[in-house]
C-alpha positions in Angstrom: 86.7 11.1 38.2 88.9 13.3 36.0 92.7 12.8 36.2 93.0 16.5 35.4 92.2 19.5 37.7 90.1 22.3 36.3 93.2 24.5 36.1 95.1 21.8 34.2 92.1 21.4 31.8 92.1 25.1 31.1 95.8 25.0 30.5 95.5 22.1 28.1 92.5 23.2 26.2 94.3 25.8 24.0 97.0 23.2 23.2 94.3 20.6 22.3 92.5 23.2 20.1 95.7 24.1 18.2 96.5 20.4 17.7 93.0 19.7 16.5 93.0 22.6 14.1 96.4 21.5 12.6 95.1 17.9 12.2 91.9 19.1 10.6 94.0 21.1 8.0 96.1 18.1 7.3 93.0 15.8 6.8 91.3 18.4 4.6 94.5 18.6 2.4 95.2 14.9 2.2 91.9 13.2 2.8 89.2 12.0 0.5 85.7 13.3 0.0 82.7 11.2 1.2 81.2 8.8 -1.3 77.6 9.4 -2.4 76.4 6.8 0.2 78.5 8.4 3.0 77.1 11.9 2.0 73.6 10.4 2.6 74.7 9.0 5.9 76.2 12.4 6.8 72.9 14.1 6.1 71.1 11.5 8.2 73.5 12.0 11.0 72.8 15.8 11.1 75.8 17.2 9.2 74.8 20.5 7.7 77.7 20.7 5.2 78.6 17.1 4.3 80.5 18.2 1.2 83.2 19.7 3.4 84.0 16.4 5.2 87.1 14.5 4.4 88.2 11.1 5.6 91.9 10.2 6.1 92.6 6.5 6.5 95.6 6.0 8.7 97.4 2.9 10.3 96.7 4.4 13.7 95.3 7.7 15.0 98.2 10.1 15.5 99.0 11.2 19.1 99.8 14.8 19.8 103.5 15.6 19.6 103.3 18.0 22.6 104.5 16.0 25.6 102.0 17.5 28.1 99.1 17.1 25.7 100.2 13.5 24.7 100.5 12.6 28.4 97.0 14.0 29.1 95.6 12.1 26.2 97.1 8.9 27.5 96.1 9.5 31.1 92.5 10.2 30.2 92.3 7.3 27.7 90.6 9.6 25.2 93.1 8.9 22.5 95.3 5.8 22.1 96.6 3.4 19.6 93.3 1.6 19.9 91.2 4.6 18.9 89.2 3.6 15.7 88.2 7.1 14.6 88.7 10.7 15.6 86.7 13.7 14.3 88.3 17.1 14.1 85.3 19.1 12.8 85.3 18.4 9.0 88.4 16.2 9.1 88.0 12.6 10.3 90.8 10.1 10.9 89.7 6.5 10.4 92.0 3.6 11.4 92.7 1.5 8.3 91.3 -1.7 9.6 88.0 0.1 10.2 87.7 2.0 6.9 84.7 0.0 5.7 82.9 0.2 9.0 79.8 2.3 8.1 78.6 2.5 11.7 82.0 4.0 12.8 82.0 6.5 10.0 78.4 7.5 10.8 79.4 7.8 14.5 82.2 10.2 13.6 79.8 12.1 11.3 77.5 12.8 14.3 80.5 14.5 15.9 81.0 16.6 12.8 77.4 17.8 13.2 78.1 18.6 16.9 81.1 20.7 15.9 78.8 22.6 13.4 76.2 23.2 16.1 78.7 24.4 18.6 80.4 26.7 16.1 84.1 26.0 16.6 86.7 23.4 17.4 87.4 25.2 20.7 83.7 25.1 21.7 83.3 21.5 20.8 86.5 20.4 22.7 85.5 22.4 25.8 82.1 20.7 26.0 83.1 17.2 24.8 86.3 16.9 26.8 84.6 18.3 29.9 81.8 15.8 29.6 84.2 12.9 29.1 86.4 13.9 32.0 83.5 14.6 34.5 80.9 12.1 33.5 83.1 9.5 31.8 83.4 8.1 28.3 81.1 6.7 26.8 78.4 8.0 29.2 79.0 11.6 28.2 76.0 13.1 26.5 77.7 14.0 23.3 79.2 10.6 23.0 75.8 9.0 23.8 74.3 11.1 21.0 76.8 9.7 18.5 76.3 6.1 19.7 72.5 6.3 19.6 72.3 8.1 16.2 74.8 5.9 14.5 73.1 2.8 15.9 69.9 4.0 14.3 71.4 4.3 10.9 69.0 3.3 8.1 69.9 0.0 6.5 
């Protein structure tokens, strides 16, 4: 199912981790804190430290500059101009036309909780990307957790 071999995955993982860490730093520096309502949603979605989360509203989710990483992202379909949100631990990109979509933000907050549980960006990416590449997106267990939990958001 995966367009990447295990060796290619292992080669790309450090590049993906470095890119994610850079993007998280950018979001934390330039993004906005969660609103009180979003803080409540974050707690409901299992985020242990919701006050650390920042949202950055962007016209489109940025693609990695590294040509190999960008090509892998495009080949796998895991990041594209159509991506509505992307969580990088405590930094979350939200596409501007989706900035008021409570369910999307809650979905991304579930991923923040997953990062917290796994302990690092590298550990999250290893598990999440491996699941998406072997099982498929959106059937991957971590993605299913985000879908199910955000769909169960209290009204």
